[in-house]
N, C-alpha and C positions, 0 to 999 in steps of 0.2 A: 892865432896861427891858422894858416889855411893848408889844405891838402895840396901838395906840389906835384906828386906823381903817383901813379898806381902801376907797379911792375908785376910781371908773372914769371915764375921759374918752374920748369918742368923737371921733376925729380923721379928717378927710378932707383930703387935699392933692393937687394936681394933678401929673401927670408932665410933663416937658418934651417927651417923645416917646411916642406910643402904644406899649404893651408887648403884643405879639401872640405867641401860641404856638399849638400844635395844639390846646389846650384852651380858650383864651379870648383876648379883647382887652380891655384896660382902659386908661383914660386917668387914673385916680386911684389913690391908696393910700387904702383905707378900713380903719380899724383901731381897736382898743380898747386904750388904754394903761391899765394897772393900777397904782395908786399905794398902797404900804403905808407907813403912817405910825407911828412910835413915839411914846411918851409925851414924849420930848424935842423932838418936832416934826420929826425928820429923815424924809425920804421916800426910798423906793426905787421904781424904776420897772420895769415889764415890759410886754410887748406881745402881744396876740392879733390877728394880721391875719385879715381876712375873705377867704378864698380858697374859694369854693363848690366849684370844680371839682377841687381837690386834697384838702383836708382836710374839706370839708363844713362848716367852722366859719362861723358868722355872728357879727356884732357882737351881735345880740339874744341869741343863745344863750350866747355867751361872757360877756356881762354877767349874764345870769341865773344862770349857774353861779358866778361870782364873788360875786354878791350873796346868793344863797339858800343855797350850800353852803360855799364856801371862806371867806368873811368870818366866819360864825359859828364855824368850826373854828379860825381864827387870833386873833380879837379877844381881848385879855387874856392872851395867851400870851407866853412869854419871846422877845423878838426875837433874842436872842443864841444861842439853841439852834437853829442853822440846820438842821443834819441832821434833827433831830426835826420842825421846822416843814415842811421839804420832804417828809419821809416822810408827814406828815399829809395834805399836798396830794395826794400820789400815791394814798393810800388813800381819799380823800373821795369821788372819783367815778370812774366808768368812762368811757373815751373823753375827750371834751372836752380834747383835747391842747393846743390853743391857749390855752384859759383856764388850764390847769394850768401851761403854760410861762410865761404872763405873771406869774403869782403866784410861781412858782419863781424866775424872774429878778428880780423885785422884791425877794423876800426876800434873794437873793444881793447885789443892789445895796445894799439897806439894811445888810447885814452889813459890806460893804466900806466904806460910808460911815461907820458907826460905829467902825470901826478906822482910819479916815483914809487908806486905801489904794485904788489903783485896783482895779476888779474883776479885772483880769489878775493882779494880785499875790495877791489872795485865792484864785485858782485855781492859783497856784503858778508863774506866769510873770513875765517882766520886760519883754518887748518891747512897744513901742508902735506899731510899724509893721508892717502885715499886707498882703501883696500879694493882689490879686484879679483875676479875669478880668472881662470885661464882655460882656454879652449883645447879640447882634444879633437883633432881633425878626424874626419870620417875615415873609417878603415874596418878591418875585420876584428873580431873579438880578441885575439891574441895580441895584435898590435896595439889596440886601445887599452888593454890591461897593462901592457909594458909602458906605455906612455903615462898612464895614470900613476903608476908606481913611481916614475921618475919625477913627475910634477909634484906628487906628495912629498918626495924626498927634498925637493927644492923649496918646500915651505908653503905650497898652495893648498888651501883648505876648501875651496869651491871650484869644482871642475864642471866645465860646460861641454857635454858630450855631443858631437854632432851626429845626428841620425837622419833618417829619411831617405837614404840611398836604397834600402832594401828592407821593407817593413817586415818581411818574414824573419829576418835575422836580428832585428833591433832589440828584442827582448833578451836574446842571449848576449848581445853586446853590453847592455846595461848590467846584466847579472854578472858578466866577466869583470866589468870595472868595479862594481860594488865588492866583489870578492877580492879583488886586488888591493884596495885601499882601505877595507874595513869600515866600521860604522861611524867613525869620527869626521868623515870627509863629506861634505854637501855635494850632491850630484844634481845638475839640472840638465835638461835635454833641449836641443834646438834641431827641429826638423827641417827648417828652411823651406817650408811649403811643400815638403816631400811626400806627404801622405794624403790619400784621399780621407774624407770624413770617417768612413767605416773603418779604414786601416788604423786611423789615429785612435778611435775608441777601442778597437781590439787590442792595440799595443799598450795603450795607457792603462786599461783595465787589467791586462796581464801583469803590468808592473805593480799596479796596486795589490792585486791578488798575491803577488810573489813577496810583498813586503820589502821592496828594494829601496824604500825611503828616498824617493826622488823629490826634489824641492819644487820644481815647476817644469812645464813643457812650453817651449817658445814656438810660435808660428807653426802649428802642425799642418794646416792646409793652405791652399793657394790664397794669396793676399786679397784677391778680389771676392772670394767666396765667404762673405761675412755670414751667410745663412749657415754654411757648413761649419764655420768657426763657432757660431752660437750652438749649433747642434752638438758639436764635440763637448763644448763647455758645460752644457746642460746634462751630459751623460757621464761625466767623470768627476772624481773628487779632487784630482790634482790641479793646482792653479794653472790656467792657460794665460800665457804672455803673448800679447800682440806685438809684432815687430814690423814686418813688411807691410802689414794692413794699415799702419798708421804713419803717414807722412806729416800731415798737418793738422790743424785744429779741427777742420770739417771731418776729417777721417776719424779722429777720436771721438767726436760728438756722435757720429754714426755707431761706433763700436759701443759707446756707452749706452745709446738708445736701444740698441738690440741686445744688450747684455751679452755681447759676443766673447768677451775676455775678462779676466780678473785683474790682469796687469798690463802695463804698456812699456815698451823699450823706446826711449827717446834718443834719437841720433841727430847731431847737428847737420850732417850731410843729407838727411832725409828732410828735415823740417825747414831749413833755411838759415839756421843761426841761433845765437843765444837768446834773443828776445822771444822767438816762438817756442824755443825749448823750454824757457821758464813758464810760458803760458800753458804748455802741455803738461808739465809737472804739476802746476797749480790746479788745472782742470781735473786731472786724474785724482789727485788727493782730495779735491772737494767732493768727488763722486765715490769715494771709498775704494779706488783702484790702487793696487800696488805699483811701484815704479822702480825702474833702473834706467841708468844712462849707459848707452852703448856706443860702439865705434864701428866704422867700416875697416878695411885694411889701409891704415893711414899712418903718418909719421908722428913724431913728437909734437908737431904743430897742432894737428887736430886733437890728439890725445891730451895735450896740455889744457886746451880749452874745455874738453869734456870733463876732465878731472877737476878743473876749477869750478865748473858748474856743479858737480857732485859735492865738492868740498864746501861750497857756499849754500847750496840748496838742501842737500841730503836726499836720499832715496830710501824706499822702504826695504829694499833688498841690496845685497852687495852688487855693485855695478860691473859692467862687462868692458873693462878698459885695458885689455892685454894686447891690442893690435900691434903697438910699437915694440912690445916685448919680442915679437916674432922677427924683427929686423936683425940681420947679421951685423949691420953697423948702422950707425945714425947718420942720416943725410943732413942733419943740422948740427950747429954748435950750440951748446947750452940746452935749456929746456928741461923737461922731466927726466927722471931716471926711475928704474925699478929696484926695489929692495925686497926680495922674496915675493910675498904676496901683496905687496903695497906698491903704489906708485907715489913717488916724491916729487912735489911741486917745488920749484926753486924759490928761495926767498929773495927775489930780484924783481925789478920792474917788469910789468906785463907777463908774458910767457917765459921770460928769462932767456930768450933765444938771441944769440949774438951774431948769427949769420948762417949761411948755408955751407955745407961741405963742398969741396971742389968736384968730386967725382960724379959723373953722370947728372950734371945740373945744366939746363938750357934756360937762359934768362932772356926776357924781352921787356921793353919798355924802359 
């Protein structure tokens, strides 16, 4: 069977709560869903989220890349030769990680559907339940403590606290959240590049001295400041997790060479798809680095692929897969669902997505 068409669908869906970090504030998920269709009429889905402040990817740019470059490279080609098709996607363009990830995942989804197995089985796993943390959006200490209590009551036991908006108040924020949830909840921090190296060391040492039992600190300094990242890692005891500093394999090799971080956060929309994501996980593990798989603000399409990767490959710490939990309603039919602090993969072919919701969907192709 050959690939008959590649279609794109622009999706916008509201969040039930504003998502605020040191980099941005958003109240919606705005994303491009890519659909690869074979000559039997089966469809595979992938996703390219629009996150200007992290990947620089836009819906317009991702759609142009898919339409003008990736679609001609794939149309008429053998849909069952998955590795060759994914290699063609990687070679077709430089950068454009989100667009490449969307097509890569859609090809994997289509291959799993053609075999009649869930995507996790195509990737070599069997688990259908994957634990996740949940993010506490940046705010003041009182609001964060209240949100932490609510998330704990909902069953979450790993809280990812967004900091980096105000280094002088971050220690008080962490102290308030720890007091609100008690000792049995894991707290991790994400500064989203918001601190200088000196601020990072000062805040992290303050947390260590106060005995606040923080699990890890994610991306404390600017993504390109690997010297600063290494400087921080060398001066604190808490594990440092690289996120925005690592898009592809070359980035991870440089982080490893400089011993700049203890862990890495692998995201499909940063690295370009499942193939590269698996390489990053293997490379990190081979060098003794900890791993998690994360997500941008994306829908059940991207989260289903990320969770399938975790279910098949595993990570050293609980992954960050809560993005679709923030949606007020699902822009797709079928796919993953949340059950407390776990993400449930459907026992259905591929990602288990049967179609797109009607509201706020613009389709092309």
